[in-house]
C-alpha positions as CSV (number, residue, x, y, z in Angstrom):
1,M,101.3,235.9,-40.2
2,Y,103.4,237.8,-38.2
3,S,106.5,240.0,-38.8
4,V,110.1,238.7,-37.4
5,K,111.3,242.0,-35.6
6,W,113.7,242.2,-32.5
7,S,110.5,241.5,-30.4
8,F,107.6,239.2,-31.3
9,S,103.9,238.9,-30.2
10,I,101.2,236.5,-31.4
11,N,98.3,238.0,-29.7
12,K,95.5,236.2,-27.8
13,G,93.3,235.7,-30.8
14,F,95.8,234.0,-32.5
15,Q,94.6,230.2,-33.3
16,V,97.4,227.6,-33.8
17,C,96.9,223.8,-34.3
18,C,98.0,221.8,-31.5
19,R,100.0,219.2,-33.0
20,I,99.8,217.0,-29.2
21,C,96.1,217.1,-28.8
22,K,95.4,217.9,-32.2
23,V,92.9,220.9,-30.8
24,R,92.7,224.4,-31.8
25,K,93.6,226.7,-28.8
26,K,94.5,230.1,-28.1
27,V,97.8,230.6,-27.6
28,A,100.0,234.1,-25.7
29,V,103.3,234.2,-26.8
30,M,106.0,236.7,-25.9
31,L,109.2,236.4,-27.1
32,H,111.8,238.6,-27.3
33,Y,115.4,238.0,-29.2
34,R,118.0,240.0,-27.9
35,Q,121.5,239.5,-30.0
36,Y,124.9,240.3,-28.6
37,Q,128.1,241.6,-29.7
38,D,129.9,241.5,-26.6
39,I,131.1,237.9,-25.0
40,Q,131.5,239.2,-21.6
41,S,127.9,240.9,-21.4
42,F,126.6,237.5,-23.1
43,S,128.2,235.0,-20.1
44,R,127.2,237.5,-17.3
45,D,123.7,236.7,-18.8
46,T,123.5,232.9,-19.5
47,V,126.3,231.8,-17.3
48,P,123.8,231.6,-14.5
49,C,121.0,229.7,-16.4
50,L,123.6,227.3,-17.9
51,E,125.3,226.2,-14.7
52,K,121.8,224.9,-12.9
53,N,122.7,221.8,-15.0
54,E,126.6,222.5,-15.3
55,A,127.3,218.8,-16.9
56,F,124.5,218.8,-19.8
57,H,125.4,222.2,-20.8
58,N,129.5,221.5,-20.5
59,L,129.7,222.3,-24.3
60,L,128.5,226.1,-24.1
61,L,130.0,226.6,-20.6
62,G,133.6,225.0,-21.6
63,L,133.6,227.3,-24.7
64,L,132.6,230.5,-23.0
65,A,135.3,229.8,-20.4
66,A,137.5,229.7,-22.9
67,S,136.3,232.7,-24.8
68,G,138.9,235.4,-24.8
69,K,141.9,232.8,-24.7
70,Q,144.6,232.5,-27.3
71,G,143.4,230.1,-30.3
72,S,139.9,230.4,-29.0
73,S,137.1,230.9,-32.2
74,C,135.5,234.4,-32.3
75,P,131.6,233.6,-32.1
76,L,129.5,234.0,-35.5
77,L,126.3,234.4,-33.4
78,M,125.4,234.8,-29.7
79,G,121.5,235.2,-28.7
80,V,118.9,234.8,-26.6
81,F,115.0,234.2,-26.8
82,Q,113.3,235.3,-23.2
83,K,109.8,236.2,-21.9
84,K,110.4,239.3,-20.1
85,E,113.8,239.0,-18.0
86,T,113.4,234.8,-18.3
87,I,116.2,233.5,-20.8
88,Q,114.2,230.8,-22.3
89,L,116.6,229.9,-25.0
90,I,120.5,230.4,-25.2
91,L,122.0,230.3,-28.9
92,F,125.7,230.1,-29.8
93,Q,128.0,229.7,-32.7
94,T,132.1,229.3,-32.8
95,E,131.7,227.3,-36.4
96,P,129.8,227.3,-39.4
97,Q,128.8,223.8,-39.6
98,Q,126.0,224.7,-36.5
99,I,124.7,226.8,-34.3
100,I,124.8,225.4,-30.3
101,V,120.9,225.1,-28.9
102,S,120.6,225.1,-25.2
103,A,117.5,225.0,-23.5
104,A,116.7,227.3,-20.4
105,E,113.2,226.9,-19.9
106,P,110.3,224.9,-21.8
107,V,109.4,226.0,-24.9
108,S,106.1,225.5,-27.0
109,Y,105.5,225.1,-30.5
110,G,104.2,228.5,-31.1
111,E,107.5,229.7,-29.9
112,I,109.0,227.2,-32.1
113,E,107.6,228.5,-35.2
114,V,108.9,232.3,-34.0
115,I,112.1,231.3,-33.1
116,A,113.1,229.8,-36.8
117,S,111.7,232.5,-38.3
118,T,113.7,235.0,-36.5
119,L,116.8,232.3,-37.2
120,I,116.4,233.0,-40.8
121,H,115.8,236.5,-40.9
122,E,118.8,237.1,-38.8
123,C,121.4,234.6,-40.4
124,S,122.4,234.8,-43.7
125,D,123.1,230.9,-43.8
126,I,122.0,228.2,-41.6
127,H,124.0,224.9,-42.0
128,G,123.3,223.0,-38.9
129,F,122.3,222.6,-35.1
130,V,123.9,221.0,-32.3
131,G,122.1,220.7,-28.7
132,E,119.2,219.0,-26.5
133,R,117.4,216.5,-28.5
134,D,113.5,217.3,-28.8
135,I,114.0,220.7,-28.8
136,T,116.9,221.0,-31.7
137,I,114.9,218.7,-33.8
138,R,111.6,220.7,-33.2
139,I,113.8,224.2,-34.1
140,A,115.7,222.0,-37.1
141,A,112.1,220.7,-38.9
142,E,110.9,223.9,-38.3
143,V,113.5,226.0,-40.1
144,A,113.6,223.2,-42.9
145,K,109.5,223.3,-43.4
146,Q,110.0,227.3,-43.6
147,K,113.2,227.6,-46.0
148,N,112.1,224.6,-48.1
149,Y,115.3,222.7,-47.1
150,Q,116.1,218.5,-45.7
151,Y,118.2,217.7,-43.2
152,R,119.9,215.2,-41.6
153,I,120.7,213.6,-38.2
154,V,124.3,213.2,-37.9
155,M,124.4,212.1,-34.8
156,N,122.5,210.9,-31.6
157,Q,124.2,211.3,-28.4
158,R,124.0,210.6,-24.8
159,I,125.9,213.0,-22.5
160,Y,126.8,211.4,-18.9
161,E,128.0,212.7,-15.8
162,L,130.1,211.3,-13.0
163,R,130.1,212.3,-9.4
164,E,131.7,208.7,-8.0
165,L,134.0,206.5,-9.9
166,K,132.6,202.9,-9.4
167,K,135.6,201.3,-11.6
168,Q,139.3,201.8,-10.3
169,P,141.7,201.6,-13.4
170,D,143.6,198.3,-12.9
171,E,147.2,197.8,-12.5
172,S,148.2,196.1,-15.7
173,G,149.1,199.9,-17.3
174,E,150.6,202.7,-17.4
175,F,148.2,205.9,-17.0
176,R,150.5,208.5,-18.2
177,K,150.2,212.6,-19.9
178,L,151.5,212.5,-23.6
179,T,154.5,214.0,-24.6
180,L,156.0,215.3,-27.6
181,Q,157.5,211.8,-28.5
182,D,153.3,210.6,-28.8
183,L,152.6,212.7,-31.9
184,L,152.8,210.2,-34.4
185,F,150.1,208.1,-32.2
186,I,147.7,211.2,-31.2
187,E,148.2,212.1,-34.9
188,N,146.6,209.0,-36.5
189,A,144.8,208.5,-33.6
190,V,142.9,211.8,-34.2
191,Y,142.8,210.7,-38.1
192,D,140.9,207.9,-37.1
193,F,138.9,208.9,-34.3
194,C,137.0,211.5,-36.6
195,E,136.4,208.7,-39.4
196,D,134.9,206.5,-36.4
197,T,132.4,209.3,-35.7
198,L,131.9,210.5,-39.4
199,Q,133.2,213.7,-39.1
200,P,136.5,212.6,-41.3
201,L,139.3,215.2,-41.5
202,T,142.3,215.2,-43.8
203,R,145.3,213.8,-43.3
204,S,146.4,218.0,-42.4
205,E,143.7,218.6,-41.3
206,A,144.0,215.9,-38.5
207,K,147.9,216.9,-38.1
208,N,146.5,220.5,-37.0
209,K,144.2,219.3,-34.9
210,C,146.3,216.9,-33.0
211,R,149.0,220.1,-32.6
212,E,145.9,222.1,-31.2
213,L,144.8,219.4,-28.9
214,Y,148.1,218.6,-27.7
215,G,149.0,222.8,-27.1
216,Q,145.7,222.7,-24.9
217,G,147.7,220.4,-22.7
218,G,144.7,218.0,-22.1
219,L,146.1,214.4,-24.2
220,Y,146.6,211.5,-21.5
221,G,147.0,207.8,-22.8
222,W,147.3,204.5,-21.3
223,A,150.3,202.6,-21.9
224,A,150.6,198.8,-21.8
225,E,153.8,196.2,-23.3
226,G,155.7,199.5,-23.7
227,R,153.4,201.5,-25.8
228,I,150.4,204.0,-25.7
229,V,147.5,201.9,-26.7
230,A,144.3,204.4,-25.6
231,M,143.9,208.1,-25.7
232,A,141.7,210.8,-23.9
233,N,141.7,214.5,-23.7
234,A,140.5,216.7,-20.8
235,T,138.6,219.6,-22.2
236,R,136.5,222.2,-21.6
237,P,136.8,222.9,-17.8
238,T,134.1,224.8,-16.0
239,R,133.2,225.8,-12.3
240,N,132.5,222.3,-11.0
241,N,133.1,220.2,-14.1
242,M,135.6,218.6,-16.8
243,N,134.9,217.1,-19.9
244,I,136.5,214.3,-21.4
245,N,136.5,213.5,-25.5
246,F,138.7,212.1,-27.9
247,V,138.8,208.8,-26.2
248,F,140.6,206.5,-28.7
249,T,141.9,202.8,-29.3
250,P,143.3,202.0,-32.5
251,R,141.4,199.6,-33.8
252,E,143.2,196.1,-33.6
253,L,143.6,196.8,-29.8
254,R,139.8,197.4,-29.0
255,G,138.0,194.8,-26.5
256,R,141.0,194.9,-23.9
257,G,139.8,197.5,-21.6
258,Y,142.6,200.0,-22.8
259,A,140.1,203.0,-23.4
260,S,137.9,202.1,-20.3
261,N,141.1,201.9,-17.8
262,C,142.3,205.3,-19.6
263,V,138.9,207.1,-18.8
264,A,138.9,205.4,-15.1
265,A,142.0,206.8,-14.7
266,L,141.5,210.2,-16.1
267,T,138.7,210.8,-14.3
268,K,139.9,210.0,-11.1
269,S,143.1,212.4,-11.9
270,M,140.6,215.2,-12.4
271,L,138.1,214.4,-9.3
272,N,141.6,214.2,-7.5
273,K,142.2,217.7,-9.0
274,G,139.0,219.4,-7.1
275,Y,136.2,218.9,-10.2
276,K,132.8,217.9,-8.6
277,T,131.8,215.6,-11.7
278,A,133.3,215.0,-15.1
279,S,131.1,214.5,-18.4
280,L,131.3,213.3,-21.4
281,Y,129.2,212.4,-24.9
282,T,128.7,208.9,-26.7
283,D,127.6,208.4,-29.7
284,L,124.2,206.3,-29.2
285,S,124.6,204.0,-32.0
286,N,127.5,202.3,-30.2
287,P,126.4,200.5,-27.2
288,T,129.7,199.2,-26.1
289,S,131.2,202.4,-25.5
290,N,128.0,203.8,-23.6
291,K,128.1,200.6,-21.5
292,I,131.3,201.1,-20.8
293,Y,131.2,204.5,-19.3
294,M,128.0,203.4,-17.2
295,D,130.5,200.8,-15.8
296,I,132.7,203.3,-14.5
297,G,130.1,205.2,-13.0
298,F,128.9,207.7,-15.6
299,K,125.5,208.2,-15.4
300,P,122.9,209.6,-18.0
301,V,121.9,213.5,-17.9
302,G,120.2,213.5,-21.3
303,D,120.6,213.5,-25.0
304,S,121.7,215.4,-27.6
305,V,121.4,215.8,-31.3
306,L,124.2,216.6,-34.5
307,I,121.7,218.0,-37.4
308,H,123.2,219.4,-40.8
309,F,120.8,220.8,-43.4
310,L,121.1,219.2,-46.9
């Protein structure tokens, strides 16, 4: 139907079926795909687009901010789709399991076909995607169609942003940075957290992840009755935002407000350090955690989805 090259043109005479209004329309698409080898050039071109919605694009912004630092992953893919000089879609990959999808501008159904064809041509193997829900599902469905794949949604997520704390941490416990003496708690928390989020690790992998997180220096805990009862991690700092992840309370201690106090205290600490916003991802299948975060002051800014091909 059209050739897959570095640029694509579907001329004005090419007709596609519009799946929304179910009528045939003439669609002109001029998409150019640019793949980068240099992360500095990629960051220079994409960061201004991403910073227009810093909390929503924190995943990619945070990874770019950490690029080049010791221990950061070497990108497997860096690319953009653009019309003339305007970037429409940003693609970034550091892990084999999924490509990060960040939409800078709306993308039409006809353009989705071009994007999917390009990815199939440029990537030797595509295992999955993570990104803004609507466009990521559309791209995954088109790749699956063209490759005769099947895919599953691993997790539906909501991205939250906080600008002002609504709920202060109470005085029933103590907020503190985790230390070497807390490594066993951290290791067990990482292992159980990944089980809960359907991304299980082996004990050995959990131990390595524990060491990695501790080495990054963002792990904090909530202590009650003389022991750590909840954990949260400050990660992916960007110009104005700090992201929070790995929020965890052991199963036998849940329902007592420990995680809520830990997140509230960590968020307060980050705002006091000068960050204008804090962000976090939640699993939409867990209404309890979503309510807890909104009670603290987090507000939804968009939905994300994690998709794997079978």
